[in-house]
N, C-alpha and C positions, 0 to 999 in steps of 0.2 A: 503493500499499500504506499501511497505518496507520504502519508504523514506517520510519524514514528509513536506518538502515543505516549511519550515519555511520562514518569509518574513522580509524584513527590507525596509523602506521607506527614502529616501532624497530628500528635496524639498528647492529650492532656492527662496529667496523672495526680492522683490523690496523695498528698503527704500525710503520713499517719503515724501516730505514737503507738508502738508495738503493745505497750502496758495498757494504756486506756481505750486504744482502737478508736480514739478521736482524732479528726482532722487536726493538724498542729503546723503552725509555722517553722519554716526549716530557716528563717533569718537570711533568706538568698545564698546560704552556703553551698547548697546542691549546685545552685546554677553558676555561681563563681568558680567552684571547682571544675564544672563540667565544661566551662566555656574555654578554660586553658586547655582541654583535650578538642573540643567541638566547635570551639568560637560560637557563631552566634546560631547554632543549632540547638542549643538549649537556651530556654529564655524564662524568665519570670511571667507571672500573670497578674490578674488583678488581685486575687486573693493570694496569701501568703502561704495556702496550702496547696497551691498548685505549681506543678511544672510542666512547663509544655517542651517537647522535642519536635524537631523537623528534620527529614533526611534532605539530602542533596538532590538533584535531579538524576533520576534512576532510568535506565535503559528499558528495564523490565521488571516483572516481579520478583523475579529471582534476586536481582540487585537489591530492590527495596526492602525485601525480607531482611535481607543481609544486615541493611543500615539500620532498618527499626529494630532489628533482635539485637544489635550493639549498642543502641542509644537505650532500649528499657535496660538492658544489663548494666551498662555504665551508671546510670541514675539512681538505679537500684544499690549499687555498691557503694555510691557517692552517700545516699541516704543513709546505708547501713553504719558508715564512718561517723554519721551524726548521731547514731541510735535510733534511726528511724527506718521506716518500710514505705514502699509505694504500692498503691494499687490502680486497678484499671478498672473504671466502672462511670456509667453515667452521672450518677450522683452518691454520695455517702450515705449507708443506711440509716444513720442516726444523729450525726453530727450537727450542731445548729450554726446556720450562718450568721445569728448575731454575734456569735462568739470570734469570728474569725478576721485577723487584721488584713488590712488592705496594705498592698504594694505601694511604698511613696515614688509617685511618679506623675508629671505633669498629665501625661494622656489618662491615666487612670483617675486622677483628680479631676480632670475636665469632665468625663464620663459621669461620676459619680454626683459631681456637682449638678447636670444637666437631668440624669435619670433617677437619681436619689435612691429611693428604696429597691426600686427595680433592679437598679445595678449593684448594689449592696448585697442584695439576696441571691444574686446570681453565680450561685456556687456549684458550677456544673461543669462536667469533664466531657469533652467529644472530640471525635475523629474528623480530620478534614483530609480530603484525598484530591491531588491537583492531577489534571491529566492533560498533556501539552498538545496544542494546535499550532499548524504552521501560521495560522493568521487569526485576529480575533474577530474577524467576519465570519470565518467558518465556525469559530468557538459559540459565537451567539446563535448560529443556525442549528447548530446540534443541541445547544443549551435548552432551547424552546421545546426539542422533541423529546430530550431524555428526561425532562420534568415528570412523565407519566410514570416513570418507573421508580422514582424516588421512594414511595411509599412501600414497594415492593421489598427493595434493600433495607430500608428503615426497620420493617417488620423482622427482619433476620438479625439487625443489631441491637434489638431493644435489650436493655442492661441496667434500668433505673427505675425498679419499682417500690423503692422506699424512699422516704425524704421525712427528715427530722424525727425519726423512732415512728414512724406510721407506715402500714401498708397502703397506698396510694389507690390500689385496684387499676393502676396503668402498668403496662409493662415498660414503658418509657414514660417517666414523669420529668425528666429533664427537658423534654420539648415544650411541656406547660409552664416550666418556670421562665424558659427562654421567651416564651409568647409575650410576656411583659416588656419586651424592648420592641422599640420601632422597628420597621424595615426587617422583619424577620419572616419566616416562613417559606412557602411555596410561591415564586415571583410571577409575575404576570409574563405576556409574550411581549418582546420587542422585535420589530419588524426588520431592524437593521441594525449593525453596531452604532451607526450615528444616532438612531433612534435611544440606544441606551446611553449613549454618551452625552446627548442632549438632556437627559434626565438627569443624571449625574450633575451636569454644569448647572442645571435650574436649581438642585437642591444646594451647590453649593455656593450659587450667587444669591439666594434668599436665606442663607445662614443656616440651613437645616442640618448640612453637615460641613465640615471643612476638607474632607477627602472621601474617596470612594469605599475605604475599608469600614466606614461606619455603616455601610450597606451589608446586614448580615443575614442575608436570605440562605436558604438552605441548599442553594447552587447558585453561582454567581460567576461571571465572567471575569477573572481577576482583574483589577484595577491596574495591576504593575506588571505582570507576567502573562503571557500567551497561553494560559491554561482556562480551563474549566475547574473550578474549585467545588467539591461536592462536600456539604456541611451539616449533612441531616443526620448522621449516624451518632449514637452513644459511643464512648469510648468503649472498645471490646475488653473483655477480659483476658482473651486469648490472642497471641499472635498468629494464629491459624485464622481466627476470625477475622482479625483485621485484613490479611492477605486475601481471605476470600471476596471481601467486600471491595478491595481496591481492584482485585480480578474482575468483578462484575463491573465496576464502573468504567475500567478500560475498554472492556469488552463491549458494553454498550454504545460507547463512543466510536469504537471501532465499526460496529454493526451499522450504525446510524450513517458513518461516513460512507461505509460502502452502498447504501442505498441510495445515497445522494450521487455517488458516481454513476449509478445505473438510472439516474433521473428519477428515483423514487424517493418517497419521504414516509416518516410516520406521522399520524395526525397530531397536531398542536392541541392538546385539550385545554380548556379554561383553568385557572387557578382555582376556581369555585368547586369543579369537579375533583382536581387532585385533591384538594383538601379534605374533602370527604374521606379519602384511601388514607390520608394521612393520620386522620382522626382514629380511624379504625385500628391502623397499625400500632400507633401509641396506646391504645386502650387494651388491645388484644393479642399484640404481636402476631404469632404463629397461628394462634389458637381461634381467630376469627374468620372473616370472609372479606374480601376487597371486591370492586366494582369493577366488572369488564366493561369499559364504557362502549366497547365497539358494539358487543353483544346486548348492553342495557340490562344485565343480570349480575347477582351476587355469584362469586366465585370462591370455593374452600382457598385461603391464602397460600397453601402448600401446594395447592395444584396450579395456583396462577404464576408462583415463583418456578415452578417446573415447566412452565410454559415459557417462561421468561429464559430460562437455561438453554432449551432449545432454540429460541429466538437467535441466541448470541452464539450457539454452538459452531458456525461454519467459520468464524473469525478467532476462536480460541486457540487452536493449535498455531497459526501464523503468529499470534501474540506470544507463544509460548508459556501460558498461564494455566494450561491444564490442570497440573495438580493442585493450583490455589484454588480454582474456581470448583473443583471436585469436592471440597470441604464444604460446599454449601449442602450437601447430601448429608453430612454428618451434622449441621445445624438443624435441618429438618426432621432427623432422626431424634437428636437428642435434646433438642429444645435450643433457646436464647439464652444469653447470660442472665436474664430476667428470670427465666424459667429456672434456672440451676439456682439462684439466689433464694428464689420462693421457696424451693424445693428443701434447702438446706435450713431455713427458718422454721417451716413446716414441721421440721424434724428435732430441730433444737429449741425452737420458740427465744432464739438468742442472737441479738442484731450483732454482738461481738463474735460470735460463730460465723456469721454472715461476712464480716470485715476478713477474718482469718481465712475464710474460702477465697474471696476475692485476692488477697495478696498471696496465697499460695498459687493461684493459677495466673497471676500475673507474669512470671518470669518462666513459665513453662515454654522451652524452645528458645530462651533468651540467651545469648552468649557472644562472647568476644570474636 
């Protein structure tokens, strides 16, 4: 194919006191130590109990797996040197946001001043996946179409059933917390990259935002890189899960690009319709049904995800991501991170045990 579909992965980790199992500040020690090794690939976030990592530009899922594995391992080792552990999930099961310290930084101060409690309570952890394109014009065309599939991958990634010591009844409560921010969720359709850029310029001109990074949609054409950035997923517990979602997003972009080369395209569905599926995915994960808008019927979520795998199958081997995408079958069989967290709580009735489970899973497969 003419487009390489390079990859980048960002993950946000919880920093946890292994005794209390509470989120805790690491006083930026983990970030400062990691930056001596990885420079700006490890960053602070708004809350001091969060560490964000990001790979470089990766040629394929094999390279991306190696890099995210090394980053998880290194951050965990450095956390251990400070007597702390890391965990990968969309929310912490019981820590309260009110107790968490905010990172002192002009950008975070500005966001908190503007968004107030919505920002201070935004104690959530996500996965962001970048897929590279040869032009932003092509990226906006693919982004419009791929929006339809976001709830399918999101349902697989649900990993935040608990919030402040409560079973929320959602498989992903992280998204409900983030909904309090402006410019979040499923974006609308943009007719061209100029249409999108004019939207951004208008927001900047009217002092709504100072730059396009304050557009926090579930998918966006990145303001500075020639990538589509997928932002809908909870941070996965397992590296295998992360790589399955990375492979799915890459394969979807490649498939839609292949259709474009054949003068075909997938239907651009409205934000209102896709939001119906996003809500179902957040509430029920894999255990509900999603709407097949073409047939105008409800379909079991697992069955629709199997259809998705069939849809992208002809591009998977060319991308070299067959092993990673095959892990989706394991998730369909064994459940999502949320399902596993709920099972541990049902067995132990202990949120501390859920935290221990999360931290034990986070480093499976992580290595230098």
